[in-house]
C-alpha positions as CSV (number, residue, x, y, z in Angstrom):
1,X,0.0,0.0,0.0
2,X,1.3,3.5,-0.9
3,X,1.6,5.6,2.2
4,X,1.3,9.1,0.8
5,X,1.0,11.4,3.9
6,X,1.7,11.5,7.6
7,X,-0.7,13.4,9.8
8,X,0.1,14.0,13.5
9,X,-1.5,15.7,16.5
10,X,0.4,16.4,19.7
11,X,-1.3,15.3,22.9
12,X,-0.7,18.8,24.1
13,X,-3.5,19.9,21.7
14,X,-1.4,21.2,18.8
15,X,-3.5,21.2,15.6
16,X,-3.0,18.3,13.1
17,X,-0.8,18.9,10.2
18,X,-0.2,16.9,7.0
19,X,3.3,16.1,5.7
20,X,3.5,14.6,2.2
21,X,5.9,11.7,1.7
22,X,8.7,12.3,-0.8
23,X,9.4,9.5,-3.3
24,X,13.0,8.1,-3.0
25,X,15.2,6.7,-5.8
26,X,14.5,3.1,-4.6
27,X,10.7,3.6,-5.0
28,X,9.9,3.9,-1.3
29,X,8.5,7.1,0.3
30,X,9.7,8.9,3.4
31,X,9.1,12.1,5.4
32,X,11.5,13.6,7.9
33,X,10.1,15.7,10.8
34,X,11.8,17.4,13.8
35,X,9.5,16.9,16.8
36,X,9.9,18.4,20.2
37,X,11.3,16.0,22.9
38,X,9.2,14.8,25.8
39,X,5.9,14.7,24.0
40,X,3.5,12.1,22.7
41,X,2.2,12.4,19.1
42,X,-0.8,10.6,17.6
43,X,-0.5,9.9,13.9
44,X,-2.0,8.0,11.0
45,X,-1.0,7.4,7.4
46,X,-3.2,8.6,4.6
47,X,-3.2,6.5,1.4
48,X,-4.7,7.4,-1.9
49,X,-8.5,7.2,-1.9
50,X,-8.9,8.7,1.6
51,X,-7.9,5.4,3.3
52,X,-6.4,6.0,6.8
53,X,-4.3,3.4,8.6
54,X,-2.0,3.0,11.6
55,X,1.7,2.0,12.0
56,X,2.1,-1.5,13.4
57,X,5.6,-0.7,14.8
58,X,4.5,2.5,16.7
59,X,5.2,3.1,20.4
60,X,1.5,2.2,21.0
61,X,-2.1,2.6,19.8
62,X,-5.0,4.5,21.3
63,X,-7.8,2.7,19.4
64,X,-7.9,5.3,16.6
65,X,-4.3,6.4,16.0
66,X,-0.7,5.2,16.3
67,X,1.4,6.8,19.2
68,X,4.9,8.1,19.0
69,X,6.8,9.1,22.1
70,X,9.7,11.6,21.6
């Protein structure tokens, strides 16, 4: 499945933002973000066709989103 965007919301209440993935030479896609330390972020992937899904290797899940601890 093509992961085309990364959308995150800080648990501190920061608004969600979308970050498009850049296509790499090897055909994979990636995004690089600088996130503040000591926070937890909820995120999901947005694939083509408005299909949202979670990351199996995240720090956790909250039932609706993947969790990333910084």
